[in-house]
MDTraj code that builds the backbone (N, CA, C; nanometers):
import mdtraj as md
import numpy as np

residues = "MET VAL GLU ASN ASN LYS PHE GLU LYS SER PHE GLY PRO VAL GLY THR SER ALA GLY VAL VAL LEU PHE VAL ALA GLY LEU ILE LEU THR TYR PHE GLN VAL THR GLY LEU ILE LEU ILE ILE ILE GLY ALA PHE VAL GLY PHE SER ASN THR SER THR LEU ILE ASP TYR GLU LYS LYS ARG VAL LYS PHE SER ASN ASN LEU PHE GLY ILE ILE ARG ILE GLY GLN TRP TYR LYS ILE GLU PRO THR MET LYS ILE GLY ILE LYS GLU LEU ASN LEU THR TRP ARG SER TYR SER GLN GLY ASN ARG PRO LEU ASP ILE GLU SER LYS ASP TYR ARG ILE ILE LEU PHE ASP SER VAL ASN LYS GLU ILE MET PRO ILE LYS LYS PHE ASN SER LYS ASP LEU ALA LYS LEU GLU LEU VAL ALA MET GLY SER LYS LEU GLY LEU ASN LEU TYR".split()
xyz = np.array([
    [-0.8485, -1.4039, 1.2802],
    [-0.8687, -1.3825, 1.1429],
    [-0.7911, -1.2715, 1.1009],
    [-0.6894, -1.2719, 0.9784],
    [-0.5906, -1.1774, 0.9848],
    [-0.6751, -1.1265, 0.8026],
    [-0.6480, -0.9606, 0.8595],
    [-0.6986, -0.9240, 0.6993],
    [-0.6406, -0.8448, 0.6937],
    [-0.6066, -0.8180, 0.5090],
    [-0.4829, -0.7721, 0.4327],
    [-0.5952, -0.6823, 0.3763],
    [-0.5248, -0.5732, 0.3914],
    [-0.5880, -0.4461, 0.2936],
    [-0.4403, -0.3896, 0.2188],
    [-0.4553, -0.3609, 0.0676],
    [-0.3676, -0.3202, -0.0222],
    [-0.3543, -0.2206, -0.0852],
    [-0.2366, -0.0876, -0.0611],
    [-0.2713, 0.0256, -0.0487],
    [-0.2082, 0.0266, -0.2280],
    [-0.0885, 0.1090, -0.2577],
    [-0.0850, 0.1361, -0.3667],
    [0.0798, 0.0815, -0.3976],
    [0.0801, 0.0198, -0.5323],
    [0.2232, 0.0136, -0.6103],
    [0.3537, 0.1378, -0.5388],
    [0.4474, 0.0611, -0.5074],
    [0.5906, 0.1204, -0.4623],
    [0.6440, 0.2424, -0.5454],
    [0.6146, 0.2199, -0.7185],
    [0.6784, 0.2833, -0.7822],
    [0.5933, 0.3878, -0.8673],
    [0.4576, 0.3626, -0.8736],
    [0.3481, 0.4413, -0.8678],
    [0.3430, 0.4159, -1.0266],
    [0.1966, 0.4495, -1.1210],
    [0.1266, 0.3750, -1.2251],
    [0.2693, 0.3579, -1.2803],
    [0.3479, 0.4571, -1.3243],
    [0.4060, 0.4662, -1.4363],
    [0.5365, 0.3632, -1.3897],
    [0.5852, 0.3574, -1.2870],
    [0.6708, 0.2865, -1.2342],
    [0.6287, 0.1164, -1.2909],
    [0.5232, 0.0904, -1.2534],
    [0.4345, -0.0381, -1.2314],
    [0.4552, -0.0867, -1.3597],
    [0.3949, -0.0071, -1.4756],
    [0.3790, -0.0542, -1.6313],
    [0.5460, -0.0562, -1.7029],
    [0.5934, 0.0147, -1.6552],
    [0.7706, -0.0090, -1.6523],
    [0.7981, -0.1153, -1.6176],
    [0.8047, -0.1509, -1.5249],
    [0.8571, -0.3435, -1.4616],
    [0.7858, -0.4100, -1.4979],
    [0.6789, -0.4106, -1.5464],
    [0.5548, -0.4973, -1.6298],
    [0.6355, -0.5176, -1.7667],
    [0.6443, -0.4467, -1.8395],
    [0.6764, -0.4416, -1.9467],
    [0.8692, -0.4856, -1.9608],
    [0.9678, -0.4798, -1.8476],
    [1.1051, -0.5188, -1.8499],
    [1.0589, -0.7041, -1.8425],
    [1.0203, -0.6648, -1.7001],
    [0.9310, -0.8679, -1.6735],
    [0.9251, -0.9189, -1.7889],
    [0.8015, -0.8473, -1.8563],
    [0.7832, -0.9920, -2.0092],
    [0.8897, -0.9581, -2.1465],
    [0.9696, -0.8457, -2.1124],
    [1.0912, -0.8509, -2.1935],
    [1.1795, -0.9377, -2.1641],
    [1.1965, -0.9460, -2.0428],
    [1.2933, -1.0552, -1.9815],
    [1.2818, -1.1987, -1.9771],
    [1.1324, -1.2374, -2.0174],
    [1.0590, -1.3794, -2.0209],
    [1.1417, -1.3909, -2.1891],
    [1.0788, -1.2890, -2.2510],
    [1.1183, -1.2994, -2.4130],
    [1.2564, -1.3762, -2.4374],
    [1.3451, -1.2769, -2.3299],
    [1.4575, -1.2571, -2.3806],
    [1.5452, -1.3817, -2.2924],
    [1.4830, -1.4623, -2.2489],
    [1.5575, -1.5457, -2.1534],
    [1.4736, -1.6606, -2.2458],
    [1.4361, -1.7109, -2.3557],
    [1.4127, -1.8046, -2.4384],
    [1.5511, -1.7968, -2.5171],
    [1.5991, -1.6759, -2.5023],
    [1.7098, -1.6557, -2.5907],
    [1.8695, -1.6514, -2.5339],
    [1.8269, -1.6479, -2.4324],
    [1.9797, -1.5534, -2.3651],
    [1.9365, -1.6071, -2.1686],
    [2.0574, -1.5984, -2.1190],
    [1.9857, -1.6120, -2.0008],
    [2.0441, -1.5067, -1.9199],
    [2.0995, -1.4125, -1.9858],
    [2.1153, -1.2871, -1.9009],
    [1.9542, -1.2088, -1.9169],
    [1.8983, -1.2742, -1.9800],
    [1.7214, -1.2121, -1.9427],
    [1.6473, -1.2138, -1.8245],
    [1.7589, -1.3045, -1.7295],
    [1.7073, -1.3405, -1.6095],
    [1.6849, -1.1999, -1.5720],
    [1.7858, -1.1537, -1.5847],
    [1.8030, -0.9882, -1.4865],
    [1.6952, -0.9219, -1.4873],
    [1.6898, -0.9265, -1.6180],
    [1.5465, -0.7836, -1.6796],
    [1.4453, -0.8925, -1.5386],
    [1.3999, -1.0056, -1.5436],
    [1.3165, -1.0474, -1.5074],
    [1.3058, -0.9956, -1.3492],
    [1.4552, -1.0147, -1.2887],
    [1.4269, -0.9619, -1.1500],
    [1.4052, -0.7947, -1.1378],
    [1.4720, -0.7621, -1.2101],
    [1.4385, -0.6198, -1.1867],
    [1.3173, -0.5750, -1.2339],
    [1.2300, -0.5992, -1.3327],
    [1.1091, -0.5968, -1.3788],
    [1.0165, -0.6444, -1.2618],
    [1.0208, -0.7463, -1.2212],
    [0.9047, -0.8247, -1.1408],
    [0.8861, -0.7429, -0.9810],
    [1.0975, -0.7292, -0.9640],
    [1.0495, -0.6048, -0.8360],
    [1.0043, -0.4808, -0.9146],
    [1.0393, -0.3718, -1.0147],
    [0.9292, -0.2715, -1.0086],
    [0.8158, -0.2513, -1.0455],
    [0.7396, -0.3370, -1.1128],
    [0.6112, -0.3599, -1.1493],
    [0.5362, -0.4039, -1.0390],
    [0.6138, -0.5448, -0.9433],
    [0.5178, -0.6237, -0.8532],
    [0.5315, -0.5428, -0.6997],
    [0.5552, -0.4792, -0.6392],
    [0.6327, -0.4223, -0.5135],
    [0.5462, -0.3233, -0.4806],
    [0.4531, -0.3388, -0.3571],
    [0.3635, -0.2843, -0.3067],
    [0.3367, -0.2519, -0.1683],
    [0.2593, -0.1699, -0.1052],
    [0.2527, -0.1803, 0.0198],
    [0.1002, -0.2176, 0.0818],
    [0.1051, -0.2868, 0.2189],
    [-0.0266, -0.3269, 0.2446],
    [-0.0255, -0.3034, 0.3842],
    [-0.1318, -0.3377, 0.4684],
    [-0.2015, -0.3466, 0.5778],
    [-0.2619, -0.4964, 0.6199],
    [-0.1598, -0.5475, 0.7505],
    [-0.2198, -0.6445, 0.8046],
    [-0.3043, -0.6816, 0.9577],
    [-0.4106, -0.6642, 0.9480],
    [-0.4931, -0.6384, 1.1041],
    [-0.5122, -0.8054, 1.1552],
    [-0.4775, -0.8084, 1.2541],
    [-0.5344, -0.9588, 1.3040],
    [-0.6094, -0.9091, 1.4352],
    [-0.7741, -0.9236, 1.4008],
    [-0.8534, -0.9047, 1.4859],
    [-0.8647, -0.9563, 1.6443],
    [-0.7871, -1.0758, 1.6093],
    [-0.8190, -1.2084, 1.7432],
    [-0.6955, -1.1481, 1.8672],
    [-0.6062, -1.1205, 1.7597],
    [-0.4504, -1.0958, 1.9063],
    [-0.4148, -0.9352, 1.8720],
    [-0.5427, -0.8207, 1.8580],
    [-0.5263, -0.6972, 1.8348],
    [-0.3954, -0.6309, 1.7852],
    [-0.3743, -0.6861, 1.6563],
    [-0.1924, -0.5930, 1.6538],
    [-0.2646, -0.5408, 1.4540],
    [-0.1606, -0.4713, 1.4597],
    [-0.1491, -0.4044, 1.2947],
    [0.0157, -0.4371, 1.2223],
    [-0.0084, -0.4609, 1.1126],
    [0.1088, -0.5013, 1.0578],
    [0.1711, -0.4165, 0.9292],
    [0.2086, -0.2982, 0.9372],
    [0.2125, -0.2650, 0.7911],
    [0.3448, -0.2780, 0.7018],
    [0.3268, -0.2966, 0.5615],
    [0.4618, -0.3847, 0.5256],
    [0.4562, -0.3408, 0.4016],
    [0.5710, -0.3369, 0.3395],
    [0.6376, -0.3127, 0.2339],
    [0.6306, -0.4274, 0.1396],
    [0.5822, -0.4797, 0.0342],
    [0.5702, -0.6141, -0.0222],
    [0.6409, -0.6447, -0.1509],
    [0.7972, -0.6561, -0.1226],
    [0.9183, -0.6888, -0.2359],
    [0.8253, -0.7958, -0.3030],
    [0.8910, -0.7485, -0.4983],
    [0.8287, -0.8539, -0.5301],
    [0.6757, -0.8990, -0.5705],
    [0.5989, -0.8362, -0.4298],
    [0.4156, -0.8106, -0.3856],
    [0.4387, -0.9716, -0.3358],
    [0.5239, -1.0236, -0.2664],
    [0.5272, -1.1490, -0.2329],
    [0.6022, -1.1488, -0.0693],
    [0.6906, -1.0569, -0.1063],
    [0.7738, -1.0943, 0.0443],
    [0.7298, -0.9761, 0.1748],
    [0.6797, -0.9980, 0.2395],
    [0.6336, -0.9112, 0.3569],
    [0.7346, -0.8688, 0.4163],
    [0.7721, -0.6950, 0.4421],
    [0.9036, -0.6555, 0.5498],
    [0.8186, -0.5519, 0.6088],
    [0.8050, -0.5560, 0.7338],
    [0.7415, -0.4826, 0.8542],
    [0.7158, -0.5477, 0.9573],
    [0.6916, -0.4790, 1.0681],
    [0.6756, -0.5276, 1.1960],
    [0.5181, -0.4849, 1.2950],
    [0.5219, -0.6203, 1.3961],
    [0.3437, -0.6102, 1.4037],
    [0.3804, -0.5288, 1.4705],
    [0.2325, -0.4563, 1.5314],
    [0.2321, -0.3450, 1.6601],
    [0.0977, -0.3547, 1.7134],
    [0.1089, -0.3805, 1.8820],
    [-0.0006, -0.4433, 1.9230],
    [-0.0889, -0.2966, 1.9208],
    [-0.2289, -0.3140, 1.9353],
    [-0.3094, -0.2376, 1.9530],
    [-0.3289, -0.1818, 2.1279],
    [-0.3127, -0.0985, 2.1822],
    [-0.3422, -0.0588, 2.2934],
    [-0.4562, 0.0415, 2.3218],
    [-0.5141, 0.0634, 2.4506],
    [-0.6358, 0.0820, 2.4829],
    [-0.6351, 0.2562, 2.4195],
    [-0.5235, 0.3175, 2.4171],
    [-0.5177, 0.4483, 2.4469],
    [-0.5067, 0.5302, 2.2943],
    [-0.4941, 0.4355, 2.1864],
    [-0.4672, 0.4454, 2.0442],
    [-0.6351, 0.4815, 2.0150],
    [-0.6079, 0.5091, 1.8894],
    [-0.7485, 0.5994, 1.8297],
    [-0.6787, 0.5455, 1.6884],
    [-0.8178, 0.5727, 1.6077],
    [-0.8460, 0.5804, 1.4823],
    [-0.9437, 0.6497, 1.4065],
    [-0.8682, 0.7585, 1.2884],
    [-0.9576, 0.7939, 1.2491],
    [-0.9629, 0.8431, 1.0752],
    [-0.9947, 0.9090, 1.0221],
    [-1.0645, 0.9489, 0.8961],
    [-0.9323, 1.0555, 0.8607],
    [-0.8545, 1.0103, 0.7523],
    [-0.7754, 1.1036, 0.6636],
    [-0.7892, 1.1337, 0.4978],
    [-0.8098, 1.2578, 0.4728],
    [-0.8358, 1.2582, 0.3328],
    [-0.6818, 1.2178, 0.2532],
    [-0.6631, 1.1644, 0.1357],
    [-0.5351, 1.1607, 0.1071],
    [-0.5376, 1.1678, -0.0552],
    [-0.4516, 1.2994, -0.1145],
    [-0.4395, 1.3473, -0.2610],
    [-0.3028, 1.2884, -0.3124],
    [-0.3003, 1.2141, -0.3609],
    [-0.1528, 1.1905, -0.4326],
    [-0.1580, 1.2103, -0.5584],
    [-0.0484, 1.2632, -0.6291],
    [-0.0039, 1.2862, -0.7777],
    [0.1111, 1.2063, -0.7907],
    [0.1033, 1.1306, -0.8919],
    [0.1887, 1.0825, -0.9558],
    [0.2786, 1.1207, -1.0898],
    [0.4034, 1.1765, -1.1247],
    [0.4262, 1.2650, -1.2372],
    [0.5247, 1.2109, -1.3137],
    [0.5216, 1.2159, -1.4195],
    [0.7170, 1.1909, -1.5007],
    [0.6438, 1.2696, -1.6218],
    [0.7381, 1.2746, -1.6833],
    [0.7611, 1.3487, -1.7909],
    [0.8153, 1.2709, -1.9081],
    [0.7408, 1.2978, -2.0296],
    [0.7556, 1.2443, -2.1666],
    [0.8904, 1.2790, -2.2233],
    [0.9142, 1.2501, -2.3135],
    [1.0136, 1.2673, -2.4334],
    [1.0544, 1.4067, -2.4466],
    [0.9366, 1.5313, -2.5145],
    [0.9410, 1.6323, -2.4888],
    [0.9445, 1.6998, -2.3831],
    [0.9727, 1.6202, -2.2729],
    [0.9859, 1.6820, -2.1675],
    [0.8573, 1.7772, -2.0722],
    [0.7214, 1.7345, -2.1541],
    [0.6332, 1.7771, -2.0894],
    [0.5397, 1.6854, -1.9858],
    [0.4836, 1.7295, -1.8978],
    [0.4854, 1.6802, -1.7486],
    [0.3383, 1.5788, -1.7339],
    [0.3155, 1.4552, -1.7288],
    [0.2082, 1.3807, -1.7280],
    [0.1589, 1.3346, -1.5781],
    [0.0803, 1.3909, -1.5278],
    [0.0045, 1.3637, -1.3809],
    [-0.0973, 1.2953, -1.3711],
    [-0.0736, 1.2292, -1.3223],
    [-0.1896, 1.1067, -1.2727],
    [-0.2383, 1.1451, -1.1180],
    [-0.3599, 1.1863, -1.0809],
    [-0.3888, 1.2151, -0.9246],
    [-0.4959, 1.1023, -0.9028],
    [-0.4909, 1.0822, -0.7702],
    [-0.5871, 0.9914, -0.7040],
    [-0.6213, 1.0672, -0.6159],
    [-0.7216, 1.0586, -0.4916],
    [-0.7952, 1.0836, -0.3892],
    [-0.8954, 0.9892, -0.3650],
    [-0.8244, 0.9350, -0.2452],
    [-0.9013, 0.8347, -0.1398],
    [-0.9335, 0.8418, 0.0015],
    [-0.9838, 0.7825, 0.0404],
    [-0.9571, 0.8340, 0.2102],
    [-0.9274, 0.6988, 0.2870],
    [-0.8344, 0.7028, 0.4131],
    [-0.7943, 0.5946, 0.4129],
    [-0.8465, 0.6375, 0.6166],
    [-0.8353, 0.5073, 0.6720],
    [-0.8364, 0.4665, 0.7901],
    [-0.6814, 0.4880, 0.8887],
    [-0.6945, 0.5915, 0.9499],
    [-0.4950, 0.5766, 0.9822],
    [-0.5648, 0.5508, 1.1871],
    [-0.4412, 0.5080, 1.2312],
    [-0.4077, 0.4492, 1.3225],
    [-0.3171, 0.5508, 1.4057],
    [-0.3420, 0.5683, 1.5377],
    [-0.2722, 0.7558, 1.5905],
    [-0.2732, 0.7009, 1.7212],
    [-0.1205, 0.7637, 1.7871],
    [-0.1511, 0.7196, 1.9395],
    [-0.1773, 0.8009, 1.9940],
    [-0.1569, 0.7823, 2.1779],
    [-0.2086, 0.8506, 2.2555],
    [-0.2181, 0.9831, 2.2544],
    [-0.1176, 1.0563, 2.1536],
    [-0.0652, 1.1966, 2.1505],
    [-0.1579, 1.2396, 2.0200],
    [-0.2250, 1.2167, 1.9963],
    [-0.2795, 1.1851, 1.7963],
    [-0.1264, 1.2352, 1.6972],
    [-0.0431, 1.1242, 1.7565],
    [0.0524, 1.1121, 1.6808],
    [0.0118, 1.0029, 1.5336],
    [0.0305, 1.0234, 1.3650],
    [-0.0419, 0.9333, 1.3266],
    [0.0914, 0.7969, 1.3206],
    [0.0271, 0.6934, 1.3083],
    [0.1212, 0.5390, 1.3352],
    [0.1263, 0.4968, 1.2027],
    [-0.0007, 0.4618, 1.1445],
    [0.0373, 0.4016, 0.9976],
    [-0.0958, 0.4106, 0.9487],
    [-0.1193, 0.4046, 0.8174],
    [-0.2708, 0.3749, 0.7297],
    [-0.3237, 0.2106, 0.7709],
    [-0.4371, 0.2215, 0.7468],
    [-0.4935, 0.0731, 0.8495],
    [-0.5801, 0.0323, 0.6955],
    [-0.6357, 0.1257, 0.6553],
    [-0.7316, 0.1026, 0.5070],
    [-0.7700, 0.1616, 0.4389],
    [-0.7579, 0.1597, 0.3094],
    [-0.8174, 0.2491, 0.2016],
    [-0.9836, 0.2497, 0.1214],
    [-1.0201, 0.3687, 0.1269],
    [-1.1539, 0.3796, 0.0584],
    [-1.1782, 0.5141, -0.0519],
    [-1.2711, 0.4562, -0.1006],
    [-1.2798, 0.5233, -0.2212],
    [-1.3700, 0.6693, -0.2472],
    [-1.4812, 0.6234, -0.1010],
    [-1.5418, 0.7107, -0.0818],
    [-1.5424, 0.7865, 0.0659],
    [-1.6142, 0.8865, 0.1553],
    [-1.6293, 0.8921, 0.2781],
    [-1.6859, 0.8331, 0.3841],
    [-1.8217, 0.7887, 0.3117],
    [-1.9460, 0.7439, 0.4138],
    [-1.8813, 0.5946, 0.3976],
    [-1.8159, 0.5382, 0.2972],
    [-1.7921, 0.4147, 0.3159],
    [-1.6700, 0.3713, 0.4738],
    [-1.6143, 0.4469, 0.4208],
    [-1.4955, 0.5200, 0.5584],
    [-1.5492, 0.5495, 0.6920],
    [-1.6428, 0.5799, 0.7320],
    [-1.7020, 0.6564, 0.8369],
    [-1.7461, 0.5390, 0.8365],
    [-1.8701, 0.3884, 0.7970],
    [-1.9097, 0.3088, 0.8836],
    [-1.8204, 0.2033, 0.8581],
    [-1.7054, 0.1860, 0.8492],
    [-1.5754, 0.0920, 0.8332],
    [-1.5609, 0.1569, 0.9818],
    [-1.5522, 0.3053, 0.9759],
    [-1.4334, 0.3171, 1.0844],
    [-1.5343, 0.2377, 1.2443],
    [-1.6193, 0.2840, 1.2683],
    [-1.7161, 0.2514, 1.3515],
    [-1.7082, 0.1328, 1.3828],
    [-1.7590, 0.0558, 1.2872],
    [-1.7129, -0.1462, 1.2800],
    [-1.5641, -0.1753, 1.2955],
    [-1.4715, -0.1005, 1.2623],
    [-1.3182, -0.1530, 1.2927],
    [-1.3019, -0.0825, 1.4239],
    [-1.3416, 0.0540, 1.4702],
    [-1.3359, 0.0779, 1.6215],
    [-1.3685, -0.0309, 1.7723],
    [-1.4937, -0.0912, 1.7091],
    [-1.5678, -0.1435, 1.8108],
    [-1.4990, -0.3253, 1.8267],
    [-1.4516, -0.4048, 1.7134],
    [-1.3589, -0.4711, 1.6823],
    [-1.2408, -0.4682, 1.7807],
    [-1.1553, -0.3728, 1.7428],
    [-1.0541, -0.3488, 1.8184],
    [-1.0223, -0.2806, 1.9137],
    [-1.1755, -0.2602, 1.9971],
    [-1.2071, -0.1817, 2.1063],
    [-1.0664, -0.0391, 2.1210],
    [-1.1368, 0.0827, 1.9987],
    [-1.0704, 0.1536, 2.0032],
    [-1.1507, 0.2691, 1.9885],
    [-1.0752, 0.4033, 2.0640],
    [-1.1589, 0.5327, 2.0189],
    [-1.1881, 0.5886, 1.9074],
    [-1.2567, 0.6994, 1.8376],
    [-1.2405, 0.7815, 1.7282],
    [-1.2047, 0.8681, 1.7749],
    [-1.1056, 0.9005, 1.6612],
    [-1.0269, 1.1073, 1.6688],
    [-1.0965, 1.1544, 1.6108],
])
top = md.Topology()
chain = top.add_chain()
for i, resn in enumerate(residues, 1):
    res = top.add_residue(resn, chain, resSeq=i)
    for name in ("N", "CA", "C"):
        top.add_atom(name, md.element.get_by_symbol(name[0]), res)
traj = md.Trajectory(xyz[None], top)
């Protein structure tokens, strides 16, 4: 069984909105001109690209991938070794953009992620994302038993 865990959009919330607007404008423009296809391609790339992690519990491996256009997965599989560990990390992200009046617009997000660590406690990749620490702790214990990993 392979589990897919999505994270955030590659270009943030503002880039995603701009990409979707370009995509829709390209769809409308393509009705009149063929050059609208360029806007469709650029808009789809910026608006729909994201990151995710695939977990294969049967083969005990994980894959962090960048999903171009939201569908083309780029990344490599990592085999889970018994010396690896998993733990919880709090992540605070701030996306900043500027208005035409040069005023900053900050969009903040706070979440908890289950992270895969190697044998010397170096962070390898995020595995799963949660909004609350309690849910992350419950899943950490369950995932540790499924993959045969120690907790960090």
